[in-house]
C-alpha positions, 0 to 999 in steps of 0.5 A: 528170530532170536540169536543168543549164546549156547547153554549146556541145557541146549545140548539135546536140542542142538544135537537134534538140529545138527542130526536133521541138517547132516541128514539133509546135507549128507555131512558128518554127524556129532556124537552126543557124548563127545559134543557134551564132553567138548563143552565140559572142556570149554568150561574147564581151563585145564582141558586142552580143547575148548570152543571159545563161543557158540551162537543159537538162532531160535524162533519166537517159540524158542525152537532152535533154527541154527547153531554155530560154534568156533575156536580161536587160535594164534595171537593178536598178530594173527588170530585164526578163528575156525567156525562150523554151523548148521541150519535146520532144513526147514529154516533155510533161506530165512536169514538164519545163516546170516544171523549166525555169521553176524554172531561170529563177526560180533565176537571178533569185533568185541573180543579180539584185537589185531589181525583175524582170519575166519575160516569156514567150509561147505560142500558145494552141492548144499543149495544156497550155502556158497552164496551165503558166504559170498553175501557175507564177505567171505572169499573162496580160498581152497577147494577139496575133493571127496573121492570114493571107490567101491571095495567089494570084489576088488583087490589092490596091490603095491610093492612095499619098499625095502626096509619098510614094514607095515604094522597095525597101530598099537597103543604104545604107538600114539606118541611117535605117531603124533610126532610123525603126523605133525612132520608129515603135514608141516608143509600142507595148506591149513595144517597146524601142529597138534600136541598129544592131547589135542590130537587124541581129542580130534582123531580118537575121542570125537570120531568113530575111530578103530585102531585096527584100521590104522596102518603105519609104515615103519623104517627102523624105529621111525614112523615114516608113513600113515594111513588112518581109517574109520567108519564114515560119519558122513551119512553114507551107510557102510562107507569106510573113511580114510581120514589121513594118508601121508608120507614123510618128505624124505620118503615121498615119490617112491610109491609108499603113499600108494602102497599104504592106501592100497593096503588100507582099502584091502583092509576096509574091504576085509572089514566089511565096508562097501566103499572107501572115501577120503578128502583131498586138496584139489591143488594137490594134483599128485595126490588126486592122480594117485587116488584116481589111479586106485580107482577113486572118483570125485563125488563131491566138492568141499569149498573153503572160505576165509574172511579177514579183519584188521582191528 
């Protein structure tokens, strides 16, 4: 087993590995163009998005068995390292996942000085994944539910507040949408403020986004709520994914979130999707109850792990 750094020539093999792992685990797939573009940005310091490092695990013939990449944010007083990884289905339970996590640890010990927290996540029903993180010193910090509802032959109704107008996203709405999104999620666990370039990269360039499926709630000239949807990249055919639904603090508790989601489920149905899905913090009982009230049920649980260093 050989652990080494990623090289741009590895792109096609890495994407093939990720595709096999995603099919086995029913997790998100990565677009080839977006993947290559991300690593081009990695080598260009003028670009807003970069991955700080990646590791590959290969067997003695050079065939890839695992891949992980990670980003670093923050300062020496509190570095935040976000890691994602994939192990080929035929190479599991053979030490590949442990080798990838050790590569992340080595990076922290050789490149960072100060407090560092590593963040990782895995679906609870992927065999062996939870134990892999626990065996390597990670602690469970949060759980998220993936919830789903059938869409066809159903209609959702919700009363829109006086003074609120629902509109489909237009190109000129991007800057106020990013500002509103940062404000809406400022108090949510794990959120971070994103500038325009970062938001565009994460929400548009690396997703199968469709602005026709983005519904914004306006009050006068301000966006006070959002519900952004796109075709799912989780492996389920014809599933519509609600990537973001949120309301500004001053407008919460008035039914606006329910109205936005109801309108978006109807829109996904009208665009031909068979199901609608989303992810929600399991501790956000108000949101979980809201989604249950619209007919959504929990189909999977995603576990979030952390590991901390003080170097």
